[in-house]
C-alpha positions as a printed NumPy array, in Angstrom:
array([[ 19.002,  -9.44 ,   1.444],
       [ 18.023,  -6.572,   3.75 ],
       [ 15.229,  -5.563,   1.361],
       [ 13.715,  -9.033,   1.515],
       [ 14.214,  -9.327,   5.273],
       [ 12.087,  -6.255,   6.012],
       [  9.042,  -7.934,   4.499],
       [  8.661, -10.171,   7.575],
       [  8.159,  -7.229,   9.966],
       [  5.779,  -5.806,   7.367],
       [  3.74 ,  -8.988,   7.51 ],
       [  3.757,  -8.874,  11.33 ],
       [  2.597,  -5.244,  11.13 ],
       [ -0.334,  -6.284,   8.932],
       [ -1.226,  -9.215,  11.177],
       [ -1.285,  -6.967,  14.245],
       [ -3.171,  -4.069,  12.692],
       [ -5.614,  -5.481,  10.147],
       [ -8.034,  -6.97 ,  12.686],
       [ -7.687,  -4.174,  15.227],
       [-10.951,  -2.468,  16.063],
       [ -9.166,   0.907,  15.923],
       [ -7.667,   0.578,  12.457],
       [ -9.292,  -2.254,  10.517],
       [ -8.394,  -2.794,   6.89 ],
       [ -8.893,   0.78 ,   5.72 ],
       [ -6.891,   2.299,   8.573],
       [ -4.068,  -0.222,   8.233],
       [ -3.862,   0.521,   4.516],
       [ -3.787,   4.273,   5.155],
       [ -1.115,   3.967,   7.867],
       [  1.068,   1.791,   5.623],
       [  0.85 ,   4.282,   2.745],
       [  1.436,   7.227,   5.093],
       [  4.573,   5.702,   6.616],
       [  5.85 ,   4.76 ,   3.166],
       [  5.332,   8.302,   1.893],
       [  6.927,   9.947,   4.915],
       [  9.948,   7.62 ,   4.772],
       [ 10.33 ,   8.334,   1.041],
       [ 10.213,  12.092,   1.521],
       [ 12.681,  11.923,   4.404],
       [ 15.12 ,  10.13 ,   2.097],
       [ 15.26 ,  13.313,   0.012],
       [ 16.949,  15.186,   2.859],
       [ 20.628,  15.812,   2.145],
       [ 23.516,  14.521,   4.262],
       [ 21.67 ,  11.692,   5.979],
       [ 23.949,   9.063,   7.513],
       [ 24.03 ,   5.777,   5.599],
       [ 22.368,   3.878,   8.458],
       [ 19.459,   6.307,   8.504],
       [ 19.072,   6.   ,   4.726],
       [ 18.997,   2.206,   5.002],
       [ 16.457,   2.383,   7.838],
       [ 14.173,   4.787,   5.929],
       [ 14.406,   2.735,   2.729],
       [ 13.608,  -0.384,   4.767],
       [ 10.554,   1.267,   6.325],
       [  9.353,   2.358,   2.88 ],
       [  9.822,  -1.179,   1.496],
       [  8.161,  -2.751,   4.542],
       [  5.137,  -0.476,   4.233],
       [  4.805,  -1.093,   0.486],
       [  4.746,  -4.815,   1.198],
       [  2.209,  -4.229,   3.978],
       [ -0.033,  -2.185,   1.708],
       [ -0.031,  -4.929,  -0.933],
       [ -0.954,  -7.523,   1.694],
       [ -3.836,  -5.4  ,   3.026],
       [ -4.987,  -4.564,  -0.498],
       [ -5.416,  -8.24 ,  -1.327],
       [ -7.323,  -8.845,   1.913],
       [ -9.512,  -5.788,   1.4  ],
       [-10.173,  -6.47 ,  -2.285],
       [-11.238, -10.042,  -1.622],
       [-13.723,  -8.849,   1.016],
       [-15.173,  -5.9  ,  -0.91 ],
       [-16.373,  -7.817,  -3.945],
       [-19.142, -10.418,  -3.842],
       [-18.339, -14.064,  -4.516],
       [-19.749, -13.898,  -8.048],
       [-17.066, -11.408,  -9.186],
       [-14.378, -11.845,  -6.52 ],
       [-11.983, -13.823,  -8.716],
       [-12.289, -11.344, -11.56 ],
       [-11.796,  -8.4  ,  -9.206],
       [ -8.698,  -9.954,  -7.616],
       [ -7.344, -10.789, -11.061],
       [ -7.871,  -7.225, -12.275],
       [ -6.268,  -5.761,  -9.14 ],
       [ -3.326,  -8.128,  -9.505],
       [ -2.931,  -7.289, -13.195],
       [ -2.846,  -3.548, -12.534],
       [ -0.347,  -3.979,  -9.71 ],
       [  1.927,  -6.051, -11.949],
       [  1.592,  -3.51 , -14.76 ],
       [  2.89 ,  -0.756, -12.489],
       [  5.562,  -3.103, -11.129],
       [  6.839,  -3.5  , -14.668],
       [  6.634,   0.218, -15.501],
       [  8.056,   1.649, -12.278],
       [ 11.716,   0.653, -12.872],
       [ 11.552,   2.271, -16.313],
       [ 10.07 ,   5.479, -14.894],
       [ 12.575,   5.479, -12.019],
       [ 15.575,   4.947, -14.307],
       [ 14.372,   7.729, -16.592],
       [ 13.868,  10.149, -13.706],
       [ 17.2  ,   9.216, -12.123],
       [ 18.893,  11.016, -14.993],
       [ 17.452,  14.2  , -13.485],
       [ 17.739,  13.538,  -9.752],
       [ 17.158,  10.991,  -7.025],
       [ 14.841,  13.477,  -5.323],
       [ 12.448,  13.398,  -8.293],
       [ 12.1  ,   9.614,  -8.021],
       [ 11.607,   9.708,  -4.258],
       [  9.217,  12.642,  -4.57 ],
       [  7.006,  10.825,  -7.054],
       [  7.163,   7.611,  -5.021],
       [  6.393,   9.423,  -1.747],
       [  3.71 ,  11.576,  -3.343],
       [  2.034,   8.51 ,  -4.82 ],
       [  2.057,   6.841,  -1.412],
       [  0.503,   9.899,   0.258],
       [ -2.117,  10.099,  -2.495],
       [ -2.888,   6.414,  -1.927],
       [ -3.186,   7.132,   1.814],
       [ -5.809,   9.791,   1.104],
       [ -7.627,   7.441,  -1.279],
       [ -7.631,   4.695,   1.372],
       [ -9.182,   7.076,   3.89 ],
       [-11.904,   7.93 ,   1.365],
       [-12.947,   4.314,   0.854],
       [-16.673,   4.211,   1.62 ],
       [-16.735,   1.211,   3.973],
       [-14.764,  -1.055,   6.283],
       [-14.799,  -4.821,   5.812],
       [-13.113,  -6.088,   8.988],
       [-16.35 ,  -7.008,  10.787],
       [-18.624,  -7.339,   7.763],
       [-19.877, -10.6  ,   6.351],
       [-18.809, -11.508,   2.843],
       [-21.395, -10.914,   0.138],
       [-22.391, -13.662,  -2.269],
       [-24.088, -11.782,  -5.079],
       [-23.726,  -8.329,  -6.57 ],
       [-27.249,  -7.298,  -5.473],
       [-26.21 ,  -7.58 ,  -1.803],
       [-23.517,  -4.916,  -2.139],
       [-24.727,  -1.505,  -1.073],
       [-22.245,   1.312,  -0.73 ],
       [-23.278,   4.156,   1.519],
       [-21.083,   7.183,   0.989],
       [-20.876,   9.265,   4.124]])
């Protein structure tokens, strides 16, 4: 119940940040992944009180939910109308694939240690944060493209 309840603040976080002129979509995505990674790595620390563990796990869950929400917004704005449905479908398929595989990987790694699971989860989130910061453009103030020929990516 707590895990599901933290998704509402995650949605409020996205609503507040995604249209901000300081963060936009790319910055909101990076912040969500960064906070998720930091919370995951902090969970590795030994002898944390139970309340702190619950709070850190809730922050990690909230930021994962936030990153998925921003990813769907960002993906729908990056691709032109002609391929938008296909792009969203592909992104959704890959996310579901990893959603199916992650419990298997986690249960396998739990035989070694909880820290290995949290380390991989936190490391993946920090890697995703870096990837979000490397995205070549911001879509928050851009107009949506209709055809593939209109999309020009300028790598800075």
